[in-house]
C-alpha positions as CSV (number, residue, x, y, z in Angstrom):
1,X,-24.8,51.8,5.7
2,X,-21.4,52.7,4.4
3,X,-21.6,55.8,2.0
4,X,-19.1,57.4,0.0
5,X,-19.9,60.9,-1.3
6,X,-18.3,63.2,-3.7
7,X,-15.6,64.4,-1.4
8,X,-14.9,60.7,-0.4
9,X,-14.2,60.0,-4.0
10,X,-12.2,63.1,-4.8
11,X,-8.7,62.7,-5.1
12,X,-7.9,66.1,-3.8
13,X,-9.4,65.4,-0.6
14,X,-7.4,65.0,2.7
15,X,-4.5,67.2,1.2
16,X,-4.6,65.4,-2.3
17,X,-3.5,62.1,-0.4
18,X,-6.9,60.3,-1.2
19,X,-6.6,57.3,-3.3
20,X,-10.0,56.4,-4.3
21,X,-9.0,53.6,-6.7
22,X,-7.1,51.8,-3.9
23,X,-8.2,49.1,-1.8
24,X,-8.4,49.8,2.0
25,X,-5.9,46.9,2.7
26,X,-3.2,48.6,0.6
27,X,-3.6,52.0,2.1
28,X,-1.2,53.5,4.5
29,X,-4.0,55.1,6.3
30,X,-7.8,54.6,6.1
31,X,-10.1,57.4,7.2
32,X,-13.8,57.3,7.8
33,X,-16.7,59.0,9.4
34,X,-19.5,58.5,11.7
35,X,-21.9,61.4,11.2
36,X,-23.9,60.6,14.4
37,X,-24.5,62.9,17.3
38,X,-27.7,61.2,18.7
39,X,-25.6,60.2,22.0
40,X,-25.0,63.9,23.4
41,X,-26.7,65.0,26.5
42,X,-26.3,68.6,25.7
43,X,-25.7,70.5,22.4
44,X,-25.7,68.5,18.9
45,X,-24.2,69.3,15.6
46,X,-21.1,67.0,15.5
47,X,-22.8,64.8,12.9
48,X,-21.8,67.6,10.3
49,X,-18.0,67.3,11.1
50,X,-17.1,64.5,8.7
51,X,-18.5,66.3,5.5
52,X,-17.1,69.8,6.7
53,X,-13.6,68.4,7.4
54,X,-13.5,66.7,3.9
55,X,-14.6,69.9,2.2
56,X,-11.8,71.8,3.8
57,X,-9.1,69.7,2.9
58,X,-9.2,70.1,-0.8
59,X,-6.8,73.1,-0.6
60,X,-4.6,72.2,2.3
61,X,-1.2,70.3,2.0
62,X,0.4,67.3,3.2
63,X,2.8,69.3,5.4
64,X,3.7,69.0,9.1
65,X,4.2,72.1,11.2
66,X,8.0,71.5,11.0
67,X,7.5,71.9,7.2
68,X,8.0,68.2,6.4
69,X,6.2,66.9,3.4
70,X,4.3,63.6,3.0
71,X,2.7,63.6,-0.1
72,X,3.6,59.9,-1.0
73,X,1.4,58.8,1.9
74,X,-1.5,56.8,0.6
75,X,-5.0,57.6,2.3
76,X,-8.1,55.8,1.5
77,X,-11.5,57.3,2.5
78,X,-13.7,54.7,3.4
79,X,-16.7,57.0,3.6
80,X,-19.3,57.5,6.1
81,X,-21.4,55.2,8.2
82,X,-24.9,56.4,8.1
83,X,-28.4,55.1,9.1
84,X,-31.4,55.7,11.3
85,X,-30.7,52.6,13.4
86,X,-27.9,53.3,15.9
87,X,-27.4,49.7,16.9
88,X,-27.0,48.6,13.1
89,X,-24.6,51.5,12.3
90,X,-22.4,50.4,15.3
91,X,-22.5,46.8,14.5
92,X,-21.3,47.7,10.8
93,X,-18.7,50.1,12.2
94,X,-17.5,47.5,14.8
95,X,-17.1,44.8,11.8
96,X,-15.3,47.4,9.7
97,X,-12.8,48.3,12.2
98,X,-12.1,44.7,13.3
99,X,-11.5,43.9,9.5
100,X,-8.8,47.0,9.2
101,X,-7.1,45.9,12.4
102,X,-6.7,42.3,11.5
103,X,-5.2,43.6,8.0
104,X,-2.9,45.8,10.0
105,X,-4.2,49.0,8.4
106,X,-3.8,52.1,10.4
107,X,-7.0,54.3,10.4
108,X,-8.5,57.5,11.6
109,X,-12.2,58.0,12.4
110,X,-13.8,61.4,12.4
111,X,-16.9,61.7,14.6
112,X,-19.8,62.3,15.4
113,X,-20.3,62.6,19.2
114,X,-17.9,60.6,21.4
115,X,-20.3,57.8,21.5
116,X,-19.1,56.8,18.2
117,X,-15.7,55.7,19.7
118,X,-17.6,52.8,21.4
119,X,-17.9,50.5,18.3
120,X,-14.5,51.5,17.0
121,X,-13.0,50.3,20.5
122,X,-15.2,47.3,20.4
123,X,-14.0,46.5,16.6
124,X,-10.3,46.7,17.9
125,X,-11.2,44.5,20.7
126,X,-12.5,41.9,18.2
127,X,-9.3,41.9,16.2
128,X,-6.6,41.7,18.7
129,X,-5.4,38.9,20.8
130,X,-3.8,40.7,23.7
131,X,-4.5,43.8,25.9
132,X,-4.5,47.2,24.3
133,X,-4.3,50.5,25.5
134,X,-6.5,53.6,25.3
135,X,-5.5,57.3,25.7
136,X,-8.5,59.6,26.1
137,X,-7.7,63.2,25.8
138,X,-10.9,65.1,26.6
139,X,-12.4,67.4,29.1
140,X,-14.4,64.7,30.4
141,X,-13.5,61.0,31.3
142,X,-16.7,59.6,29.6
143,X,-17.0,57.0,32.4
144,X,-20.6,57.2,33.2
145,X,-22.6,54.2,33.4
146,X,-25.1,55.9,31.4
147,X,-26.3,59.5,30.7
148,X,-30.1,60.2,30.8
149,X,-30.7,56.3,30.6
150,X,-28.4,55.7,27.7
151,X,-25.7,53.3,28.1
152,X,-24.2,54.2,24.7
153,X,-24.0,58.0,25.5
154,X,-21.0,60.3,24.7
155,X,-20.5,60.2,28.3
156,X,-20.1,56.5,28.7
157,X,-17.4,55.9,26.1
158,X,-14.8,54.4,28.3
159,X,-17.2,52.8,30.7
160,X,-18.1,50.6,27.9
161,X,-14.6,50.1,27.0
162,X,-14.0,48.6,30.5
163,X,-16.4,45.8,29.6
164,X,-14.1,44.7,26.6
165,X,-12.2,41.4,27.0
166,X,-8.9,43.0,26.1
167,X,-9.2,45.8,28.4
168,X,-8.9,44.3,31.7
169,X,-8.8,47.4,34.0
170,X,-8.5,51.0,34.5
171,X,-4.8,50.4,33.8
172,X,-5.5,50.1,30.2
173,X,-6.7,53.6,30.2
174,X,-5.0,56.8,30.5
175,X,-6.9,60.2,30.6
176,X,-5.5,63.8,29.7
177,X,-6.9,67.2,30.0
178,X,-10.0,66.2,32.3
179,X,-11.6,69.2,34.1
180,X,-15.1,68.0,34.6
181,X,-16.7,65.2,36.4
182,X,-19.9,63.3,36.9
183,X,-21.2,61.9,40.1
184,X,-20.6,58.1,39.4
185,X,-17.3,59.1,37.8
186,X,-16.4,60.8,41.0
187,X,-17.2,57.6,42.9
188,X,-14.6,55.9,40.7
189,X,-12.1,58.6,41.0
190,X,-12.0,58.4,44.8
191,X,-11.1,54.9,44.7
192,X,-7.7,56.2,43.3
193,X,-7.2,53.7,40.4
194,X,-7.7,56.2,37.4
195,X,-4.7,57.3,35.5
196,X,-5.4,60.8,34.9
197,X,-3.8,64.0,34.1
198,X,-6.2,66.9,34.6
199,X,-5.9,70.2,32.5
200,X,-4.7,71.7,35.6
201,X,-1.8,69.2,35.8
202,X,-1.0,69.7,32.1
203,X,-0.4,73.2,32.9
204,X,1.5,73.1,36.2
205,X,3.4,70.0,35.5
206,X,4.1,70.8,31.9
207,X,2.6,68.8,28.9
208,X,6.0,67.1,28.3
209,X,6.1,65.6,31.6
210,X,2.4,64.7,31.3
211,X,3.3,63.0,28.0
212,X,6.3,61.1,29.6
213,X,4.1,59.8,32.4
214,X,1.5,58.4,29.8
215,X,4.2,57.0,27.6
216,X,5.7,55.1,30.9
217,X,2.3,53.7,31.9
218,X,1.3,52.8,28.6
219,X,4.4,51.4,26.9
220,X,3.5,48.0,28.2
221,X,0.8,47.7,25.5
222,X,2.0,46.8,22.1
223,X,-1.1,48.7,20.4
224,X,-2.6,51.7,21.8
225,X,-5.7,53.7,20.7
226,X,-5.9,57.3,20.9
227,X,-9.3,59.2,21.1
228,X,-9.2,63.0,21.0
229,X,-12.3,64.9,21.8
230,X,-11.9,68.5,20.4
231,X,-13.2,69.8,23.9
232,X,-10.0,68.8,25.4
233,X,-8.9,72.1,24.0
234,X,-9.7,75.3,25.5
235,X,-12.9,76.9,24.1
236,X,-10.5,79.7,22.9
237,X,-8.9,77.3,20.5
238,X,-12.2,75.3,19.5
239,X,-15.3,76.8,20.5
240,X,-17.3,74.5,17.9
241,X,-18.1,71.6,20.3
242,X,-21.1,70.6,22.4
243,X,-19.8,70.8,25.7
244,X,-16.9,73.1,26.1
245,X,-15.1,73.4,29.4
246,X,-13.1,76.6,30.2
247,X,-9.4,76.2,31.1
248,X,-8.5,73.4,28.6
249,X,-5.4,72.5,26.7
250,X,-3.8,75.2,24.3
251,X,-3.0,74.3,20.8
252,X,0.7,74.1,21.5
253,X,0.1,71.6,24.2
254,X,-1.9,69.5,22.0
255,X,0.6,69.3,19.4
256,X,3.5,68.7,21.6
257,X,1.5,66.0,23.2
258,X,0.8,64.2,20.0
259,X,4.5,64.5,19.1
260,X,5.7,62.8,22.3
261,X,2.8,60.3,22.3
262,X,3.2,59.2,18.4
263,X,6.8,58.9,18.6
264,X,6.9,57.0,22.1
265,X,4.1,54.6,21.7
266,X,2.5,52.5,18.9
267,X,-0.5,54.5,18.2
268,X,-2.4,52.1,15.9
269,X,-5.3,54.4,15.3
270,X,-6.9,57.3,16.5
271,X,-10.0,59.6,16.3
272,X,-11.1,63.2,16.7
273,X,-14.7,63.6,17.8
274,X,-17.1,66.3,19.0
275,X,-16.5,68.8,16.5
276,X,-19.8,70.9,15.8
277,X,-19.3,73.2,13.1
278,X,-22.6,75.1,13.4
279,X,-21.5,76.1,17.0
280,X,-18.8,78.3,15.6
281,X,-19.1,80.1,12.4
282,X,-15.1,80.6,12.2
283,X,-14.8,76.9,12.2
284,X,-12.0,76.9,14.5
285,X,-12.8,73.7,16.1
286,X,-12.8,72.1,12.5
287,X,-9.5,73.5,11.7
288,X,-8.0,72.5,14.8
289,X,-9.3,68.9,14.1
290,X,-7.8,69.1,10.5
291,X,-4.4,70.0,12.2
292,X,-4.6,67.1,14.6
293,X,-5.2,64.6,12.0
294,X,-2.5,65.7,9.5
295,X,0.1,66.0,12.4
296,X,-0.9,62.3,13.3
297,X,-0.4,61.3,9.7
298,X,2.9,62.9,9.6
299,X,4.2,60.9,12.4
300,X,2.9,57.7,10.7
301,X,4.6,59.0,7.6
302,X,7.9,59.5,9.4
303,X,7.4,55.8,10.8
304,X,6.9,54.5,7.2
305,X,9.9,56.5,5.6
306,X,7.5,58.6,3.8
307,X,8.4,62.1,5.5
308,X,10.5,64.3,3.5
309,X,12.5,66.9,5.2
310,X,14.5,70.1,3.9
């Protein structure tokens, strides 16, 4: 069920950009949450992220890190998709996303664990009439057939994507920040067909070189979806997540990566998932996620001519 709480209806939410009176099809950006973390294999808590993020955007400003301003960007908060039946919730999300994509509306999704990306990618697949690309920024590839018997686990996100009609092969996927792998993923990795830059590669090759390679591989797709698991960041920058992995991306690497990808590709939508506020009292992961979202919106505002500079 799609639910809008007081924050979703508040004009001060999302840095004062929220336009609760506006229809989604007229928005520059739609944002919505999927507060579900039943697909985790380790620690939960990511279901709290959408509400926590909204509450912490009331007093932030629509400003990029370069101090450019985008207060004319129209954002509509679509609320949260909630329910006790995962298949029903996922089906509703899939339909909602397909409708947004058919109408040409950019959107941002806030998880939830990484399993909630599955219905989003399915919705995109339903709406497009050509292949699309997926950039998966994460400590993990999420290419497991199943985790603990769950085909819709947070470790199976991109394995399910490979079943989509407009994701023809591993060439549609590009992985960045990886530094952990499961046994069945390693079997795929040994075949040499996975386009992946590990966190080690990001450090030793340089994040700009990694971004350039990603753009070169993904520019053949007219539309690209970007999914950002907050555990792609080193735990020093985002401890509040269910499965942190030492040795991840720095905050500067992440922001530079977004700059290059948003400017070099048509990022038609993106998500930020796996923020678990209760696992870090400082809320560092939540604030990191907020920054990733507003920077992404800044690049979209730039493309729409709604970015004001000095």
